KOLNU-42209 format. One line per field, with one value per residue (C-alpha): residue number from 1; x, y, z. Coordinates in nm, 3 decimals, padded with zeros to 5 digits. Last residue first. Example, Ala and Ser with C-alpha at 12.3 -4.5 7.8 and 13.67 -1.06 7.14 Angstrom:
BEGIN
seq <- 2; 1
u <- 01.367; 01.230
v <- -00.106; -00.450
w <- 00.714; 00.780
//
This chain:
BEGIN
seq <- 382; 381; 380; 379; 378; 377; 376; 375; 374; 373; 372; 371; 370; 369; 368; 367; 366; 365; 364; 363; 362; 361; 360; 359; 358; 357; 356; 355; 354; 353; 352; 351; 350; 349; 348; 347; 346; 345; 344; 343; 342; 341; 340; 339; 338; 337; 336; 335; 334; 333; 332; 331; 330; 329; 328; 327; 326; 325; 324; 323; 322; 321; 320; 319; 318; 317; 316; 315; 314; 313; 312; 311; 310; 309; 308; 307; 306; 305; 304; 303; 302; 301; 300; 299; 298; 297; 296; 295; 294; 293; 292; 291; 290; 289; 288; 287; 286; 285; 284; 283; 282; 281; 280; 279; 278; 277; 276; 275; 274; 273; 272; 271; 270; 269; 268; 267; 266; 265; 264; 263; 262; 261; 260; 259; 258; 257; 256; 255; 254; 253; 252; 251; 250; 249; 248; 247; 246; 245; 244; 243; 242; 241; 240; 239; 238; 237; 236; 235; 234; 233; 232; 231; 230; 229; 228; 227; 226; 225; 224; 223; 222; 221; 220; 219; 218; 217; 216; 215; 214; 213; 212; 211; 210; 209; 208; 207; 206; 205; 204; 203; 202; 201; 200; 199; 198; 197; 196; 195; 194; 193; 192; 191; 190; 189; 188; 187; 186; 185; 184; 183; 182; 181; 180; 179; 178; 177; 176; 175; 174; 173; 172; 171; 170; 169; 168; 167; 166; 165; 164; 163; 162; 161; 160; 159; 158; 157; 156; 155; 154; 153; 152; 151; 150; 149; 148; 147; 146; 145; 144; 143; 142; 141; 140; 139; 138; 137; 136; 135; 134; 133; 132; 131; 130; 129; 128; 127; 126; 125; 124; 123; 122; 121; 120; 119; 118; 117; 116; 115; 114; 113; 112; 111; 110; 109; 108; 107; 106; 105; 104; 103; 102; 101; 100; 99; 98; 97; 96; 95; 94; 93; 92; 91; 90; 89; 88; 87; 86; 85; 84; 83; 82; 81; 80; 79; 78; 77; 76; 75; 74; 73; 72; 71; 70; 69; 68; 67; 66; 65; 64; 63; 62; 61; 60; 59; 58; 57; 56; 55; 54; 53; 52; 51; 50; 49; 48; 47; 46; 45; 44; 43; 42; 41; 40; 39; 38; 37; 36; 35; 34; 33; 32; 31; 30; 29; 28; 27; 26; 25; 24; 23; 22; 21; 20; 19; 18; 17; 16; 15; 14; 13; 12; 11; 10; 9; 8; 7; 6; 5; 4; 3; 2; 1
u <- -10.645; -10.306; -10.411; -10.622; -10.326; -10.106; -10.358; -10.360; -09.990; -09.978; -10.233; -10.080; -09.722; -09.840; -09.991; -09.656; -09.462; -09.648; -09.588; -09.234; -09.098; -09.209; -09.224; -09.080; -09.096; -08.817; -08.892; -08.865; -08.674; -08.690; -08.787; -08.750; -08.399; -08.228; -08.002; -08.304; -08.453; -08.159; -08.118; -08.457; -08.463; -08.125; -08.289; -08.612; -08.400; -08.267; -08.621; -08.689; -08.891; -09.116; -09.405; -09.654; -09.876; -09.622; -09.361; -09.624; -09.790; -09.453; -09.327; -09.032; -09.189; -09.255; -09.282; -09.441; -09.719; -09.989; -10.073; -09.842; -09.562; -09.667; -09.682; -09.326; -09.205; -09.357; -09.186; -08.847; -08.906; -09.002; -08.687; -08.670; -08.543; -08.818; -08.889; -08.679; -08.745; -09.104; -09.115; -08.952; -09.186; -09.479; -09.373; -09.569; -09.873; -09.879; -09.878; -10.138; -10.389; -10.348; -10.392; -10.722; -10.847; -10.738; -10.906; -11.223; -11.218; -11.236; -10.980; -11.145; -11.056; -10.968; -10.800; -10.632; -10.290; -10.324; -10.400; -10.085; -09.854; -10.001; -09.937; -09.568; -09.503; -09.643; -09.437; -09.100; -09.201; -09.333; -09.633; -09.797; -09.859; -10.253; -10.235; -10.072; -10.298; -10.590; -10.481; -10.500; -10.849; -10.968; -10.740; -10.975; -10.816; -10.830; -10.674; -10.530; -10.171; -10.084; -10.377; -10.280; -09.927; -10.096; -10.328; -10.022; -09.826; -10.069; -10.166; -09.799; -09.751; -10.025; -09.924; -09.598; -09.286; -09.158; -08.845; -08.477; -08.259; -07.979; -07.652; -07.417; -07.076; -06.818; -07.009; -06.893; -06.699; -06.442; -06.653; -06.685; -06.938; -07.179; -07.411; -07.247; -07.154; -07.417; -07.701; -07.559; -07.556; -07.933; -08.027; -07.919; -07.980; -07.676; -07.539; -07.224; -07.186; -06.808; -06.622; -06.312; -06.086; -05.956; -05.905; -05.801; -06.120; -06.056; -05.720; -05.791; -06.156; -06.057; -05.782; -06.002; -06.270; -06.022; -05.881; -06.267; -06.333; -06.081; -06.228; -06.494; -06.869; -06.878; -06.735; -07.055; -07.256; -07.140; -07.395; -07.366; -07.040; -07.081; -06.753; -06.777; -06.475; -06.369; -06.166; -05.847; -05.758; -05.412; -05.582; -05.890; -05.685; -05.472; -05.771; -05.945; -05.628; -05.558; -05.725; -05.489; -05.194; -05.289; -05.299; -04.917; -04.847; -04.863; -05.130; -05.358; -05.074; -05.128; -05.231; -05.378; -05.615; -05.813; -06.083; -06.196; -06.502; -06.552; -06.287; -06.148; -06.491; -06.442; -06.263; -05.935; -05.746; -05.516; -05.280; -05.174; -04.801; -04.846; -04.550; -04.684; -05.018; -05.058; -04.843; -04.930; -05.292; -05.341; -05.168; -05.401; -05.699; -05.593; -05.493; -05.835; -06.006; -06.270; -06.116; -06.294; -06.544; -06.295; -06.010; -06.216; -06.452; -06.127; -05.960; -06.242; -06.341; -05.985; -05.942; -06.295; -06.190; -05.860; -06.070; -06.274; -06.604; -06.702; -06.970; -07.213; -06.978; -07.162; -06.980; -07.049; -06.801; -06.914; -06.685; -06.739; -06.596; -06.652; -07.005; -07.179; -07.422; -07.760; -07.667; -07.519; -07.839; -08.052; -07.834; -07.873; -08.209; -08.269; -08.013; -08.193; -08.550; -08.735; -08.632; -08.438; -08.489; -08.342; -07.993; -07.778; -07.446; -07.321; -06.964; -06.989; -06.783; -07.008; -07.127; -07.218; -07.380; -07.613; -07.724; -07.808; -08.002; -08.178; -08.250; -08.385; -08.635; -08.741; -08.790; -09.105; -09.149; -08.877; -09.072; -09.088; -08.685; -08.542; -08.587; -08.343; -08.481; -08.722; -09.020; -09.130; -09.466; -09.627; -09.425; -09.289; -09.381; -09.131
v <- 00.336; 00.239; -00.040; -00.200; -00.192; -00.344; -00.626; -00.692; -00.720; -00.944; -01.176; -01.196; -01.250; -01.548; -01.689; -01.636; -01.772; -02.087; -02.136; -02.067; -02.017; -01.641; -01.578; -01.323; -01.459; -01.514; -01.893; -01.882; -01.608; -01.641; -01.435; -01.441; -01.616; -01.333; -01.283; -01.306; -01.019; -00.818; -00.839; -00.761; -00.444; -00.344; -00.392; -00.195; 00.104; 00.118; 00.147; 00.422; 00.433; 00.113; 00.305; 00.000; 00.194; 00.445; 00.193; -00.059; 00.226; 00.365; 00.006; -00.085; -00.400; -00.571; -00.920; -01.132; -00.897; -01.106; -00.897; -01.104; -01.013; -00.647; -00.676; -00.840; -00.515; -00.311; -00.485; -00.435; -00.082; -00.030; -00.189; -00.559; -00.589; -00.770; -01.005; -01.308; -01.285; -01.209; -01.552; -01.769; -01.657; -01.706; -02.084; -02.240; -01.999; -02.081; -02.430; -02.432; -02.233; -02.498; -02.781; -02.639; -02.590; -02.937; -03.103; -02.907; -03.043; -03.395; -03.671; -04.004; -04.166; -03.881; -03.649; -03.330; -03.481; -03.640; -03.300; -03.159; -03.438; -03.387; -03.013; -03.126; -03.370; -03.141; -02.872; -03.051; -03.126; -02.825; -02.960; -02.620; -02.601; -02.587; -02.805; -03.076; -03.089; -03.048; -03.374; -03.557; -03.436; -03.585; -03.908; -03.952; -03.979; -04.290; -04.355; -04.697; -04.569; -04.738; -04.611; -04.269; -04.354; -04.478; -04.218; -03.965; -04.161; -04.259; -03.864; -03.743; -03.984; -03.859; -03.472; -03.530; -03.460; -03.105; -03.092; -03.115; -02.945; -03.188; -03.062; -03.331; -03.206; -02.929; -02.723; -02.380; -02.446; -02.231; -01.903; -01.690; -01.893; -01.822; -02.155; -02.355; -02.108; -01.870; -02.145; -02.278; -01.942; -01.856; -02.205; -02.171; -02.522; -02.709; -02.982; -03.127; -03.478; -03.560; -03.833; -04.014; -04.287; -04.076; -03.732; -03.466; -03.264; -03.272; -03.100; -02.790; -02.772; -02.729; -02.465; -02.276; -02.266; -02.137; -01.866; -01.755; -01.765; -01.495; -01.466; -01.769; -01.696; -01.880; -02.189; -02.226; -02.285; -02.655; -02.710; -03.091; -03.225; -03.603; -03.758; -04.052; -04.300; -04.575; -04.909; -05.038; -04.972; -04.795; -04.607; -04.509; -04.388; -04.176; -04.027; -03.924; -03.761; -03.540; -03.274; -03.280; -03.304; -03.041; -02.814; -02.886; -02.657; -02.357; -02.068; -02.235; -02.243; -02.545; -02.632; -02.965; -02.994; -03.331; -03.418; -03.762; -03.954; -04.251; -04.518; -04.331; -04.356; -04.150; -03.876; -03.851; -03.549; -03.571; -03.308; -03.343; -03.390; -03.210; -03.343; -03.709; -03.667; -03.994; -04.199; -04.071; -03.996; -04.322; -04.493; -04.338; -04.435; -04.779; -04.821; -04.697; -04.959; -04.938; -04.659; -04.464; -04.277; -04.133; -04.056; -03.887; -03.690; -03.583; -03.471; -03.269; -03.105; -02.988; -02.872; -02.678; -02.502; -02.383; -02.266; -02.071; -02.042; -02.425; -02.490; -02.576; -02.792; -03.118; -03.427; -03.770; -04.012; -04.316; -04.609; -04.783; -05.144; -05.285; -05.138; -04.805; -04.727; -04.805; -04.605; -04.312; -04.307; -04.256; -03.995; -03.796; -03.818; -03.725; -03.418; -03.284; -03.321; -03.004; -02.823; -02.556; -02.463; -02.669; -02.800; -03.091; -03.096; -03.428; -03.564; -03.872; -04.165; -04.430; -04.574; -04.251; -04.110; -04.418; -04.361; -04.016; -04.110; -04.380; -04.177; -03.890; -04.124; -04.295; -03.962; -04.137; -04.038; -04.123; -04.164; -04.546; -04.552; -04.235; -03.862; -03.586; -03.369; -03.066; -03.311; -03.657; -03.810; -04.111; -04.047; -04.363; -04.460; -04.412
w <- 08.529; 08.626; 08.873; 08.611; 08.361; 08.646; 08.728; 08.318; 08.355; 08.618; 08.474; 08.148; 08.295; 08.493; 08.189; 07.997; 08.279; 08.271; 07.894; 07.909; 07.556; 07.539; 07.166; 06.890; 06.552; 06.297; 06.291; 06.655; 06.836; 07.204; 07.512; 07.893; 07.855; 08.040; 07.722; 07.505; 07.714; 07.680; 07.321; 07.261; 07.483; 07.288; 06.965; 07.047; 07.192; 06.829; 06.683; 06.932; 07.260; 07.323; 07.467; 07.374; 07.146; 07.032; 06.930; 06.792; 06.549; 06.458; 06.324; 06.515; 06.662; 06.353; 06.481; 06.753; 06.889; 07.025; 07.340; 07.538; 07.280; 07.331; 07.707; 07.713; 07.532; 07.780; 08.075; 07.879; 07.831; 08.189; 08.277; 08.424; 08.768; 08.913; 08.632; 08.692; 09.073; 09.030; 08.797; 09.045; 09.342; 09.098; 09.014; 09.295; 09.222; 08.869; 08.917; 09.174; 08.957; 08.700; 08.956; 09.059; 08.708; 08.633; 08.923; 08.833; 08.486; 08.657; 08.733; 08.832; 09.196; 09.427; 09.203; 09.359; 09.388; 09.042; 08.871; 09.043; 08.901; 08.573; 08.594; 08.707; 08.435; 08.168; 08.321; 08.265; 07.928; 07.768; 07.561; 07.548; 07.933; 07.907; 07.571; 07.776; 08.043; 07.795; 07.614; 07.972; 08.028; 07.684; 07.711; 08.025; 08.377; 08.600; 08.946; 09.083; 09.099; 08.765; 08.592; 08.641; 08.494; 08.193; 08.157; 08.143; 07.931; 07.646; 07.648; 07.641; 07.316; 07.154; 07.238; 07.062; 07.261; 07.182; 06.954; 07.035; 06.800; 06.698; 06.577; 06.414; 06.450; 06.506; 06.242; 06.400; 06.703; 06.652; 06.648; 06.331; 06.165; 06.433; 06.461; 06.747; 07.031; 06.909; 06.936; 07.266; 07.390; 07.285; 07.414; 07.784; 07.900; 07.774; 07.542; 07.382; 07.311; 07.214; 07.002; 07.119; 06.941; 06.665; 06.807; 06.575; 06.619; 06.987; 06.990; 06.768; 06.908; 07.246; 07.191; 06.977; 07.237; 07.508; 07.252; 07.196; 07.588; 07.651; 08.036; 08.038; 07.985; 07.667; 07.834; 08.044; 07.727; 07.780; 08.055; 08.024; 07.885; 07.753; 07.632; 07.420; 07.456; 07.231; 07.312; 07.310; 07.660; 07.589; 07.291; 07.486; 07.790; 07.548; 07.349; 07.686; 07.813; 07.487; 07.642; 07.961; 07.742; 07.527; 07.855; 07.915; 07.640; 07.849; 07.851; 08.107; 08.369; 08.566; 08.903; 08.796; 09.108; 09.100; 09.330; 09.472; 09.551; 09.314; 09.407; 09.694; 09.868; 10.205; 09.992; 09.825; 09.726; 09.421; 09.314; 08.948; 08.838; 08.537; 08.283; 08.403; 08.304; 08.108; 08.356; 08.679; 08.637; 08.448; 08.746; 08.967; 08.771; 08.774; 09.150; 09.243; 09.020; 08.767; 08.537; 08.256; 08.480; 08.729; 08.509; 08.233; 08.516; 08.693; 08.366; 08.277; 08.617; 08.647; 08.291; 08.327; 08.646; 08.476; 08.197; 08.427; 08.605; 08.616; 08.817; 08.543; 08.360; 08.443; 08.344; 08.184; 08.037; 07.814; 07.764; 07.456; 07.383; 07.723; 07.705; 07.774; 07.495; 07.658; 08.006; 07.814; 07.603; 07.891; 08.052; 07.728; 07.709; 08.076; 08.034; 07.723; 07.862; 07.786; 08.078; 07.925; 07.558; 07.307; 07.143; 07.139; 06.975; 06.856; 06.752; 06.568; 06.689; 06.532; 06.857; 07.005; 06.698; 06.653; 07.021; 06.935; 06.644; 06.816; 07.139; 06.920; 06.728; 07.073; 07.258; 07.425; 07.788; 08.041; 08.358; 08.319; 08.323; 08.373; 08.463; 08.501; 08.783; 08.834; 08.723; 08.773; 08.766; 08.919; 09.216; 09.361; 09.741; 10.011
//
C-alpha cells in the first residue's frame, strides 16, 4: 500500500508531522526536567501527535515515558485499573518483571491479571478495590515506587484526561490524585484532552484541585508559511505540483485547522492530475463539506430553536453583546437569562467557544455547512 501524502483523523508522525518545533522543545524540556504539563487546545489540532512525538524523543534508560488514553474510563475504578496496567506494562521489558512489580508494589491489593496472546503487552488488570480505601494511594504511588526501584524518572502522559470531570464525586477524586501526585519526586505528568471547555475548567478554576498543577501550554495553530512548505513538498514527493498561492488558499479555507488542512490537501491531491488548479480546490472543498455533513447533522439535530437562532447570530457576525434588545429581538433569543443558558449549552456541546471574550464557531467546515443550511432554511421560511 502506497503511503498517503496527507494524514488526517489519526495521530501523525514522521514526515506527516508538521512544524510544532517550539512546542516540541518546550514539552521535551518539561519531560526531562520533571515539570508537570497541561496541554490545552481545540480538538484535532494535533495534541496527541505532539505528545507521542515527544514521548518517542524523551524515552531512554534514565527516563521512562508511560502513555495511556482515559477515554474509556467511566469511573474512578476504571481509571485506577487503566493507570496501573499502563504503568506496569510500559515500565517493564519482561513478563516476569511486571509480574514481580505487581506482586511487590501492589502487595496489599492482590491484583487479578488476565493474559492475552502476547503476555508481555496484551494483558488486563483488575484491582477490585474499594475506591474509598487507603489502598488507592498505593496504586497512585505505583510509578514513584517503580522509578525509585529502577533508579530512573518517569513521565505519565494521560490523554482525554477531562473524562475525570464526568466521574461521580469527581472533585473528591481530583483531590486524591493531586494530593498524591504533587508529592512525587521521580514522576511528572502530562495531562491533555480533546474537550477544551472541560480542560479549561479543570485547570483554570481556583476552586478545583488541579488549579496551577503545572506548566499550561495552549496549543496554537500552525503558521500558514509552515503549512505551505509542507503541502508543496508533499505534492512534489508524489510527482504532482501545487503553487504556494493555492497551498495558502487551502489553509485559508479551513482557517489553518490542522486536521482539516490535511484532509482538504488530500482531497485537492486526489482531484489533481499533474498540477493543482483552482477548480481542484473548489471540488475538494465541496467534498470536504459533503463528507462531514452527516456528522454535522448528528451534532445539530437535537438543538433547540433558541440554540439554532444563537448559531445564526454568530454566523451573521455577532460575537458579543447578545443581550442587547436589538439582537434579542432580531434573532429571537428570548430573555438575557435565556442567552446565558443557550451559550452554556452550546459550549458544552463544543459547537462554540469563547476566545478573547468573543463567541466563535471553532470548526471552520461546520461553520460553512451551517451557513449553507441556515441560508436554505431562511429561503424555505419565506
